[in-house]
N, C-alpha and C positions, 0 to 999 in steps of 0.2 A: 403113826402114820406117816408122820413126817421123814423119819427115819427110813422105813420102806420106799419112800418118794425118792430120797436122797441117794439110796443104793442104785435104785434103778435108772437115775440120771447117771449116775457115774458109770455103771455098768454099760449104758448104752453109748457113752462117751469112748468108752476102752473098746467097745467093738468098732463104732466109727473109725477108729484110728486105726484098729487092725485090719478093716477093710481096705482103708486109705493106703495103708502100707502095703496091703497085696497087690493092689491095683498099679502101684507106683512100679512094684518089681516087674509087672507084665510089660511095660514102655520098654520099647525098642528105639535107642538112642542113637543118632547117626552118629559116624565116626567123624574125625576131623577134616579129612579130607572132603567128604562130602558136605560138611556144613559150609566149608570155606567155597566150594563151587556154587552151593545154592546162594550163598551171602552175596558173592560177587554178582551172580546173573540177577538177583532182586535189585543190587545196586546201579546195575547198566540198565535193566529195564526201566527204572524209576528217571534216570538221567535221560532217555529217549524219550519217555513219556513227557518229561518238563521241556524238553526241547520242541516237541510236537504241539504241546499247550500254548507255548510260547509263541510259536510259528500262527497258529491259528488265532489267538488272541491279537496278535499284530496285524493280520489279513484284517480282521474285523474290524478292529479300530481303524484302518486304513480306508476300508470300503464306507463306515460309518462319518468318518470325518470327509470324505469324497461327496458322499450325499448331503451333507449339512451345508457345503460351500455350494 
């Protein structure tokens, strides 16, 4: 009984990795030019958001400090 169970587990693992390999072949990877553009876009948007959050935080801090005084 235990040999059959081990064989079934082994074949399940092999089947899983076969399916995984087949799925990876279906993936459409972007080219370097597109990847570079998207990376720059993400960095620029992150920097803009950082500045916006800093400005809002500084403004909120100034308002709170004015209210406290």
